[in-house]
GUMI-311107 format. One line per 4 residues: number of its first residue (from 1); for each residue z, x, y of C-alpha. Coordinates in steps of 0.02 Angstrom, whole numbers, m for minus. Layout:
NUM	Z,X,Y  ...
END
This chain:
1	1527,8504,8722  1477,8483,8899  1615,8526,9032  1627,8347,9110
5	1633,8280,8931  1767,8389,8886  1860,8367,9057  1864,8174,9010
9	1915,8207,8831  2066,8318,8894  2122,8190,9025  2119,8052,8897
13	2180,8145,8740  2309,8279,8807  2379,8301,8625  2211,8336,8538
17	2160,8437,8692  2311,8545,8679  2274,8582,8496  2083,8625,8534
21	2141,8747,8672  2261,8827,8560  2130,8849,8432  1984,8896,8549
25	1989,9086,8604  1866,9058,8726  1951,8970,8888  1776,8891,8941
29	1753,8743,8839  1560,8735,8888  1535,8893,8782  1622,8818,8623
33	1502,8777,8478  1508,8674,8329  1515,8825,8224  1656,8910,8318
37	1760,8755,8363  1747,8625,8223  1813,8733,8082  1967,8777,8186
41	1996,8599,8248  1985,8530,8065  2174,8507,8018  2303,8381,7980
45	2381,8332,8147  2550,8234,8096  2641,8198,7943  2601,8023,7881
49	2438,8015,7984  2319,8132,7887  2142,8151,7953  2014,8268,7999
53	1966,8297,8186  1802,8357,8227  1728,8392,8402  1538,8359,8408
57	1447,8490,8519  1300,8375,8574  1383,8218,8622  1564,8268,8657
61	1633,8159,8534  1789,8180,8439  1778,8110,8261  1922,8075,8155
65	1886,8062,7971  2012,8006,7847  2053,8093,7681  2124,8022,7529
69	2294,7973,7615  2202,7917,7773  2287,7778,7888  2167,7739,8010
73	1992,7801,8062  1920,7799,8237  1775,7873,8339  1831,7924,8510
77	1694,7954,8637  1742,8061,8784  1732,7965,8948  1745,7800,8856
81	1881,7803,8712  1781,7668,8629  1784,7638,8444  1621,7648,8351
85	1551,7486,8319  1678,7386,8427  1741,7381,8601  1924,7439,8556
89	1971,7580,8671  2150,7590,8606  2237,7587,8442  2383,7491,8523
93	2437,7393,8675  2619,7396,8692  2692,7232,8760  2864,7232,8837
97	2963,7163,8979  3039,7289,9109  3220,7272,9039  3152,7355,8876
101	3053,7493,8958  3145,7639,8882  3107,7565,8707  2924,7542,8758
105	2910,7718,8812  2994,7788,8665  2878,7687,8537  2733,7741,8647
109	2770,7929,8639  2794,7916,8441  2638,7837,8422  2534,7963,8530
113	2621,8112,8458  2563,8040,8281  2382,8038,8352  2361,7858,8401
117	2288,7801,8567  2407,7694,8662  2404,7590,8817  2579,7564,8902
121	2599,7497,9080  2733,7624,9109  2608,7769,9095  2427,7689,9129
125	2462,7568,9275  2462,7706,9400  2441,7685,9589  2289,7592,9641
129	2266,7506,9477  2235,7323,9472  2371,7263,9368  2304,7098,9311
133	2130,7175,9251  2217,7322,9174  2329,7202,9061  2190,7093,9024
137	2081,7241,8972  2233,7303,8871  2247,7142,8761  2067,7127,8746
141	2011,7318,8715  2160,7361,8599  2146,7353,8410  2326,7289,8400
145	2460,7227,8515  2632,7288,8472  2755,7172,8549  2934,7242,8589
149	3047,7089,8541  3208,7055,8628  3294,6916,8708  3228,6956,8878
153	3049,6970,8809  3052,6804,8738  3115,6731,8911  2972,6820,8994
157	2818,6716,9030  2703,6867,9041  2770,6927,8870  2740,6752,8804
161	2561,6754,8860  2528,6937,8792  2584,6900,8615  2496,6724,8618
165	2336,6811,8671  2351,6920,8520  2380,6771,8401  2238,6682,8468
169	2123,6831,8441  2177,6826,8261  2254,6657,8218  2252,6683,8027
173	2330,6867,8046  2180,6928,7934  2168,7087,8047  2348,7095,8091
177	2311,7103,8280  2492,7065,8321  2640,7177,8271  2813,7115,8322
181	2941,7244,8324  3125,7188,8360  3242,7315,8453  3387,7190,8451
185	3438,7040,8334  3353,6897,8416  3261,6743,8344  3074,6735,8326
189	3017,6561,8393  2862,6470,8354  2712,6577,8281  2813,6730,8298
193	2917,6669,8156  2761,6665,8048  2705,6852,8076  2797,6984,7975
197	2891,7096,8088  3009,7247,8070  3170,7305,8160  3210,7467,8253
201	3392,7421,8300  3544,7466,8207  3482,7635,8145  3488,7819,8213
205	3341,7898,8299  3269,7983,8153  3269,7828,8051  3189,7719,8179
209	3053,7853,8206  3013,7851,8017  3016,7670,8015  2902,7640,8157
213	2777,7761,8100  2785,7706,7920  2757,7516,7965  2618,7558,8078
217	2533,7648,7942  2552,7502,7827  2485,7383,7958  2331,7484,7984
221	2305,7522,7795  2342,7342,7743  2461,7393,7606  2616,7492,7588
225	2562,7635,7478  2663,7793,7515  2568,7927,7606  2620,8060,7484
229	2629,8075,7299  2797,7985,7237  2925,8112,7176  2942,8142,6992
233	3072,8002,6935  3157,8149,6822  3234,8225,6977  3418,8217,6999
237	3485,8079,7120  3490,8126,7311  3346,8238,7310  3212,8189,7433
241	3097,8266,7567  3145,8309,7732  3074,8211,7882  2955,8313,7983
245	3019,8399,8131  2954,8354,8311  2939,8513,8423  2908,8421,8594
249	3026,8336,8694  3012,8140,8688  3100,8017,8784  3272,7976,8744
253	3309,7867,8603  3360,7692,8676  3463,7644,8524  3648,7669,8524
257	3722,7841,8509  3559,7934,8489  3519,8025,8327  3680,8023,8246
261	3615,8056,8071  3667,8234,8057  3836,8212,8127  3895,8047,8044
265	4077,8052,8003  4142,8025,7826  4175,7842,7789  4189,7739,7632
269	4021,7682,7569  3962,7512,7616  3940,7366,7499  3797,7248,7577
273	3721,7096,7490  3574,6989,7531  3561,6815,7458  3387,6733,7460
277	3373,6557,7390  3219,6442,7399  3278,6269,7335  3138,6154,7401
281	2951,6168,7411  2816,6088,7522  2710,6059,7356  2797,5928,7269
285	2728,5976,7106  2848,6126,7112  3020,6086,7045  3145,6071,7178
289	3315,6165,7155  3421,6081,7276  3590,6138,7194  3545,6312,7236
293	3603,6304,7417  3779,6269,7379  3775,6394,7233  3729,6525,7345
297	3868,6481,7473  3994,6495,7329  3914,6672,7275  3929,6741,7450
301	4110,6689,7454  4149,6768,7294  4053,6939,7349  4150,6933,7520
305	4315,6918,7422  4292,7070,7336  4233,7173,7475  4044,7141,7502
309	3970,7118,7672  3860,6966,7632  3717,6883,7722  3613,6727,7668
313	3439,6717,7720  3396,6578,7839  3347,6430,7724  3236,6354,7854
317	3124,6510,7848  3072,6521,7666  2885,6560,7684  2799,6711,7606
321	2807,6811,7766  2985,6773,7813  3047,6823,7635  2960,6982,7632
325	3021,7034,7798  3200,6980,7772  3200,7083,7605  3101,7230,7691
329	3219,7243,7842  3378,7229,7737  3336,7370,7621  3259,7482,7753
333	3399,7457,7875  3538,7508,7748  3671,7631,7791  3675,7803,7709
337	3747,7804,7542  3775,7613,7538  3766,7503,7387  3648,7355,7405
341	3636,7196,7311  3486,7081,7335  3485,6898,7249  3316,6823,7238
345	3332,6636,7176  3197,6496,7148  3049,6463,7047  2965,6609,6977
349	2790,6654,6906  2705,6802,6814  2531,6869,6856  2464,6966,6704
353	2319,7051,6802  2168,7127,6727  2257,7272,6627  2390,7260,6503
357	2517,7355,6608  2468,7288,6780  2564,7121,6775  2685,7084,6912
361	2828,6955,6932  2844,6850,7088  2967,6728,7182  2874,6569,7231
365	2904,6545,7424  2923,6374,7501  2748,6352,7573  2652,6404,7411
369	2513,6279,7360  2466,6254,7176  2288,6217,7228  2264,6391,7279
373	2202,6517,7147  2254,6644,7093  2428,6556,7133  2526,6718,7145
377	2434,6784,7285  2537,6664,7389  2699,6730,7320  2825,6867,7352
381	2829,7014,7226  2990,7048,7155  2967,7233,7145  3045,7301,7305
385	2986,7480,7276  2887,7478,7453  3037,7447,7558  3141,7554,7433
389	3051,7704,7477  3119,7708,7651  3302,7652,7628  3447,7767,7639
393	3554,7664,7518  3619,7764,7366  3627,7611,7240  3523,7454,7235
397	3544,7303,7119  3408,7167,7121  3460,7002,7034  3306,6897,7002
401	3363,6715,6960  3196,6650,6924  3173,6471,6869  3016,6469,6751
405	3031,6293,6686  2870,6207,6738  2778,6042,6678  2646,6102,6549
409	2512,6056,6667  2579,6152,6815  2621,6304,6709  2439,6328,6668
413	2401,6338,6856  2544,6439,6926  2599,6574,6793  2545,6686,6645
417	2660,6722,6503  2768,6883,6520  2899,6828,6638  3014,6975,6664
421	2904,7116,6608  2804,7146,6776  2778,7324,6824  2907,7393,6951
425	2875,7548,7053  3005,7693,7061  3114,7728,7214  3151,7919,7216
429	3321,7963,7259  3398,7797,7235  3481,7711,7094  3384,7557,7070
433	3411,7417,6924  3341,7237,6907  3431,7101,6821  3324,6961,6768
437	3355,6776,6723  3286,6773,6547  3121,6692,6519  3182,6578,6371
441	3187,6415,6478  3014,6332,6481  2953,6424,6328  2941,6326,6165
445	3050,6359,6013  2928,6279,5907  2774,6167,5911  2806,6015,6005
449	2995,6061,6024  3026,6109,6213  3185,6215,6243  3337,6112,6323
453	3336,6183,6498  3511,6103,6533  3593,6220,6413  3570,6384,6497
457	3647,6410,6670  3562,6502,6810  3585,6683,6848  3678,6635,7012
461	3803,6524,6920  3829,6656,6791  3857,6779,6927  3984,6659,7012
465	4071,6634,6843  4089,6824,6822  4154,6853,6994  4278,6724,6965
469	4364,6813,6815  4474,6966,6817  4445,7109,6788  4283,7126,6859
473	4150,7225,6763  4169,7417,6808  3994,7467,6780  3816,7390,6786
477	3809,7395,6592  3978,7286,6588  3904,7168,6715  3753,7144,6606
481	3847,7102,6458  3966,6984,6552  3805,6889,6635  3716,6893,6471
485	3870,6810,6383  3886,6682,6528  3696,6634,6513  3692,6635,6321
489	3624,6473,6238  3748,6388,6131  3724,6396,5942  3587,6524,5949
493	3587,6712,5919  3531,6810,6073  3380,6908,6010  3294,7043,6116
497	3156,6919,6158  3270,6782,6200  3411,6850,6305  3496,6761,6445
501	3496,6912,6560  3367,7056,6550  3427,7226,6622  3286,7342,6683
505	3368,7508,6757  3242,7625,6842  3258,7818,6795  3359,7903,6851
509	3487,7759,6856  3617,7767,6725  3696,7577,6693  3857,7666,6627
513	3875,7760,6799  3815,7616,6918  3966,7541,7001  3915,7371,7060
517	4072,7312,7148  4173,7402,7273  4353,7473,7219  4510,7414,7299
521	4624,7535,7394  4715,7590,7244  4554,7622,7151  4565,7473,7044
525	4440,7321,7039  4479,7207,7185  4585,7049,7113  4557,6880,7204
529	4714,6780,7230  4747,6652,7094  4684,6483,7111  4798,6340,7174
533	4792,6257,7010  4866,6410,6916  5046,6392,6987  5052,6204,6962
537	5004,6236,6781  5129,6372,6747  5275,6253,6814  5211,6104,6704
541	5368,6029,6626  5283,6029,6459  5327,6210,6433  5508,6160,6448
545	5483,6050,6299  5418,6193,6188  5526,6330,6099  5543,6494,6183
549	5448,6623,6080  5318,6760,6099  5189,6648,6039  5230,6516,6171
553	5228,6648,6311  5060,6716,6257  4981,6545,6238  5061,6497,6415
557	4980,6652,6496  4815,6615,6417  4827,6438,6469  4862,6495,6652
561	4711,6605,6641  4599,6468,6586  4663,6354,6730  4627,6488,6850
565	4458,6497,6787  4433,6314,6781  4482,6304,6967  4357,6433,7013
569	4219,6348,6918  4271,6176,6986  4266,6247,7172  4084,6310,7136
573	4030,6130,7065  4103,6052,7218  3984,6144,7334  3842,6077,7239
577	3893,5898,7249  3992,5913,7406  3928,5746,7475  3982,5641,7317
581	4082,5493,7400  4157,5446,7226  4229,5626,7202  4421,5631,7226
585	4478,5821,7244  4661,5754,7224  4633,5691,7046  4684,5831,6941
589	4852,5850,7037  4884,5658,7016  4839,5668,6832  4945,5813,6805
593	5099,5727,6879  5066,5568,6774  5060,5671,6618  5220,5754,6663
597	5304,5581,6683  5245,5530,6506  5303,5697,6430  5479,5656,6506
601	5476,5491,6410  5450,5578,6247  5610,5585,6138  5714,5740,6119
605	5753,5835,5966  5637,5870,5820  5487,5788,5903  5471,5937,6036
609	5304,5995,6081  5222,6137,6000  5150,6269,6113  4968,6201,6064
613	5020,6024,6115  5087,6087,6273  4933,6199,6316  4819,6051,6292
617	4932,5935,6404  4944,6059,6542  4760,6105,6541  4687,5935,6499
621	4692,5861,6684  4606,6010,6755  4490,6019,6608  4444,5832,6651
625	4416,5865,6834  4320,6026,6807  4204,5974,6669  4165,5809,6742
629	4124,5882,6912  4011,6014,6832  3914,5874,6742  3899,5759,6890
633	3840,5914,6982  3711,5954,6862  3640,5783,6840  3634,5761,7031
637	3560,5922,7108  3512,5842,7269  3617,5746,7394  3540,5565,7355
641	3484,5474,7505  3407,5338,7394  3397,5302,7205  3278,5463,7196
645	3397,5594,7122  3340,5696,6989  3178,5782,7070  3194,5943,6977
649	3188,5902,6786  3057,5785,6745  3117,5732,6571  3291,5696,6651
653	3215,5594,6793  3120,5495,6677  3283,5461,6571  3374,5420,6738
657	3230,5291,6778  3259,5206,6625  3438,5198,6654  3420,5132,6828
661	3305,4996,6752  3465,4929,6669  3542,4897,6843  3407,4806,6926
665	3537,4729,7050  3607,4894,7097  3429,4960,7124  3385,4818,7243
669	3547,4844,7336  3498,5023,7371  3324,4968,7430  3405,4829,7545
673	3524,4968,7617  3390,5085,7657  3277,4957,7742  3431,4897,7849
677	3453,5086,7893  3614,5093,7798  3586,5264,7719  3783,5296,7687
681	3791,5142,7570  3622,5180,7491  3686,5367,7454  3848,5290,7391
685	3770,5181,7275  3658,5313,7210  3796,5432,7175  3878,5291,7065
689	3716,5263,6972  3719,5453,6938  3904,5454,6876  3871,5296,6765
693	3712,5392,6702  3815,5537,6646  3948,5417,6562  3801,5338,6461
697	3773,5495,6371  3926,5608,6404  3968,5662,6232  3810,5759,6215
701	3849,5839,6384  4016,5909,6346  3974,6037,6225  3860,6148,6344
705	3987,6145,6481  4129,6183,6378  4060,6327,6289  4021,6416,6460
709	4204,6374,6518  4284,6438,6352  4168,6596,6344  4310,6707,6392
713	4435,6648,6265  4376,6759,6117  4488,6917,6085  4438,7080,6129
717	4411,7134,5950  4289,6998,5931  4412,6886,5826  4451,6710,5881
721	4601,6715,5987  4745,6578,5975  4690,6509,6139  4512,6490,6078
725	4568,6402,5917  4681,6281,6030  4546,6237,6157  4407,6221,6019
729	4255,6142,6113  4231,6001,5984  4424,5958,6002  4414,5961,6194
733	4258,5853,6189  4344,5728,6096  4487,5712,6206  4382,5703,6358
737	4273,5561,6297  4449,5470,6255  4491,5466,6434  4357,5345,6488
741	4330,5263,6316  4391,5085,6269  4575,5048,6220  4542,5058,6040
745	4449,5225,6037  4602,5335,5978  4643,5209,5829  4468,5236,5769
749	4524,5354,5627  4363,5331,5520  4245,5395,5657  4172,5567,5629
753	4259,5705,5727  4399,5584,5772  4576,5655,5823  4702,5682,5685
757	4881,5634,5678  4923,5805,5624  4834,5964,5603  4880,6152,5589
761	4826,6290,5721  4808,6467,5668  4853,6420,5475  4934,6565,5366
765	4967,6677,5521  5121,6719,5621  5051,6605,5755  5047,6449,5645
769	5106,6293,5726  5071,6094,5717  4962,5999,5832  4958,5810,5850
773	4803,5787,5915  4808,5590,5945  4972,5608,6029  4893,5726,6152
777	4750,5608,6172  4856,5466,6205  4957,5549,6335  4808,5621,6423
781	4714,5449,6422  4865,5356,6485  4890,5485,6608  4715,5478,6675
785	4720,5282,6693  4889,5299,6789  4797,5428,6910  4677,5297,6964
789	4515,5391,6952  4400,5323,7094  4234,5341,6989  4311,5263,6837
793	4366,5096,6931  4274,4933,6885  4100,4911,6965  4160,4783,7091
797	4186,4910,7214  3999,4964,7211  3954,4790,7220  4034,4784,7388
801	3936,4921,7471  3779,4880,7574  3849,4710,7622  3921,4634,7772
805	4105,4665,7724  4078,4825,7641  4213,4932,7558  4261,5092,7644
809	4274,5225,7502  4376,5350,7614  4499,5212,7640  4506,5179,7452
813	4539,5365,7414  4697,5358,7539  4754,5202,7458  4746,5279,7282
817	4838,5439,7335  4979,5322,7397  4989,5222,7249  5147,5204,7145
821	5201,5156,6969  5355,5065,6998  5479,5019,6851  5516,4837,6807
825	5629,4810,6667  5652,4927,6528  5467,4977,6476  5356,4900,6615
829	5263,4984,6754  5198,4894,6899  5062,4966,7011  5100,4951,7196
833	4960,4986,7318  4914,4906,7492  4731,4861,7491  4623,4846,7644
837	4492,4759,7552  4502,4621,7423  4372,4707,7307  4497,4851,7288
841	4625,4724,7237  4511,4652,7107  4464,4834,7043  4636,4880,7027
845	4688,4722,6934  4559,4747,6803  4592,4926,6782  4779,4892,6762
849	4731,4768,6628  4637,4906,6538  4791,5019,6552  4903,4882,6480
853	4783,4868,6326  4789,5051,6304  4978,5055,6298  4969,4919,6170
857	4859,5021,6054  4971,5165,6083  5134,5073,6020  5028,5010,5870
861	5013,5186,5818  5200,5220,5825  5206,5210,5631  5106,5365,5630
865	5155,5443,5785  5330,5404,5824  5345,5497,5991  5241,5361,6068
869	5381,5243,6057  5457,5310,6213  5308,5261,6320  5300,5108,6435
873	5239,4958,6336  5161,4863,6475  5075,4884,6632  5049,4756,6786
877	4966,4746,6950  5089,4625,7030  5129,4758,7169  4935,4760,7225
881	4920,4658,7384  4834,4660,7553  4898,4778,7675  4972,4709,7834
885	4903,4736,8004  5000,4675,8150  5120,4585,8029  4975,4492,7954
889	4881,4524,7785  4713,4593,7824  4634,4460,7691  4698,4304,7618
893	4611,4295,7455  4563,4415,7325  4416,4321,7263  4300,4452,7298
897	4226,4433,7130  4121,4276,7196  4074,4358,7348  3907,4419,7273
901	3867,4257,7177  3703,4241,7272  3646,4408,7187  3696,4349,7011
905	3613,4186,7032  3466,4263,7082  3480,4388,6927  3494,4235,6828
909	3347,4137,6889  3233,4285,6899  3289,4361,6732  3258,4323,6555
913	3412,4219,6512  3331,4042,6550  3142,4104,6531  3041,4208,6413
917	2991,4316,6550  2996,4339,6734  2820,4265,6758  2875,4104,6692
921	3025,4106,6811  2914,4133,6958  2797,3996,6899  2958,3879,6880
925	3014,3918,7053  2841,3886,7130  2829,3713,7032  2999,3666,7108
929	2947,3716,7278  2788,3601,7268  2900,3460,7192  3014,3462,7336
933	2865,3462,7458  2784,3306,7377  2953,3217,7374  2984,3255,7559
937	2806,3178,7599  2819,3035,7476  2997,2984,7537  2939,2933,7726
941	2778,2851,7649  2889,2734,7541  3011,2697,7681  2870,2644,7793
945	2782,2529,7662  2948,2450,7621  3024,2424,7791  2861,2419,7896
949	2913,2544,8021  2930,2728,8017  3097,2806,7953  3219,2870,8076
953	3200,3042,7984  3015,3051,8031  3044,3003,8214  3175,3130,8243
957	3068,3269,8153  2919,3221,8271  3030,3219,8428
END
């Protein structure tokens, strides 16, 4: 090595120069030879950056050759710092604004200490330097630009130019020319949001140093393989390697408080959750999951209520890079000893790979395109072992709510078989477990018989249900059991191959010692306050009509727990269908009050209620509100801005389209409202169609929902409890069906599964009691009609949406809440409501007529059920009238049923009532138009021939 070359090398590479000087006994660099210097210089220069440094004697070059764990390779020529085969002179150009200079210097120091070549303005723009040219050279001649992101940097014009130049040099990020590093919690606008970044804020100095060097190594290598062999998984928890020591004095760490890792005070372990949900996709062939957004909001609320600090990933940034960055930053930035919960929800795929054990599971991001093959190259791996290698957390639970229900054509393009079996890397020193949504949905149970996707709830929904019950599971094993039970398919044994929830703990994690939820201050599981429905159910007057006994007390407590569970399930369902204008949150309360009124009319004495009858009457209104809300929420997973509702389930979508075809006039109403820009009316009509579609096949929908809601009624010993026998799903389904059925439904005793006059609950036991099923059915059905359920009113309301004088559904709900059933005579009830629209008056009159028919049917059954004799005999709508504004009624006639006569006439003319098909109707209309034109022309001609002068009509028309 000649002296000038050595001097230039020493000046540009002070760290390597000091290493050469310390190993070379000859102070004169010119006398060094390859034989004497190279063997001494070859060594590992820094932990994490392992390479062999060799000084060439003839050329004065320093060569860095990677070993098996190499992160980057470079040829550095003395006097030029050029990279062989390229013009790169620096490994990194640090782009920053002056407000962040401390961070830039600290980052540059760490990189140079690790052997990288760094260009940073604070050190390299000395006096006499052409600043503009130097910055241009830094951007052009550096392998990568490291942008120090902060709010000040994003507002800087020069900073923007620098990172945009890096993007322009590598627009597809194939060479990873731009590395965004956030030093504070700031947004990443525009193209910056598409490039994966990492964070250095909110962590101690040692953690930030390790994070910086680890992420840089991954960028250069193009993968996140650890630099050292992973620890043997059998080591005890908490064992780990010590971070390398740095002997030199570096710039002060810009983060808060410096390095506090060694002197951190004792504090309770943190419980932190990240919820990532991808419900919509750019490729329309991927099933949409729009209900997921509201469900994650509910899950976040429940987690926060038990002590978790919860964050929901930005739903507008659901691309591959954004999701990876969010998960990586969440895991790597955890506090020491924390318990982390990561929920990944959305469509999922499995890539089998070339080997039998090389398959992996993936979450499908929003920007994935089916046309790209292999599809999983665009997806986010479920395996979090990469960022887990750098986490300080003690326990990590990853819940993977993967929807694998695809159309057969799409399935062959996006996934292999084997969901839930993908390999997962170990994370030494951390208790890690994965809970998967089972792969049963979308699979076929037999040839040509696809599994019913609607019968199995998602893992997210099951988690909400588990968090809504008390006590909470105390261990991960208990949580797995609870989730598996909540996700089990009805009428189907849960085999190992067909589990609703799959648990995959990684050694050394023991599910029996893994505590997934934070304890309360007294060491017990945190209890949420009871639902508002619970107190109302406990005060229900039906309990006063029962005998005071231990059986009554036990069933009363079980009913209260059930109502509390119903309230939480209802709250979750409301989040999914929050924009449903036909939903009435006050319905359950009104119905419960009407049922209490009817119970008060029952004769005293031997006809007192049994505990089973009281339990059904108390829970009935809340069951109706909850179950119906869940059914509508599942049938309408999106906020419908048109008739295009069911975008996720193709089979259900086809069924809904057929149903929509039976309401052509309603479909045209939606289309006209959309064309007129009246999206509110179009949405309201669409939701109404969804309600009616659910009603058309409601009996088949009850069972799955009821089995989920009643999953916790089984006794601890596995035997059926008294509450489970009282609230049998088939009995409840029949009662709920009666609430919206015709007036004669409960008197159809010959129907299979019909409610009976008298049955025995818990026969031949100390809890034996009678149950008059039809009595309960009549009381609840009459109470429901007296509660005036908005969605169950006659369709005249929906017929007055999207027209000139439209109904205001908000005003309708207000009127229904204020409605009164006033007494008239000894046994008649008169509905009193002030209406602001004639359509509401017509709807209530028709509805009251149906209630009157139901009361008549109830009194026909008094021979079999004498207790019904105390109920009202008639119902009228004589008190329904127009509301007064300034002393005058707001309308003068309730003939609203004729308002839409033009639509009905059009339906008659264009339908098949008068003609065999629509084509003949169009032909007849065209013929009539031609006849009218011929008559108009013939009439003036006739008048002119008979009178000898043009007709006055012709002259007027020509004028």
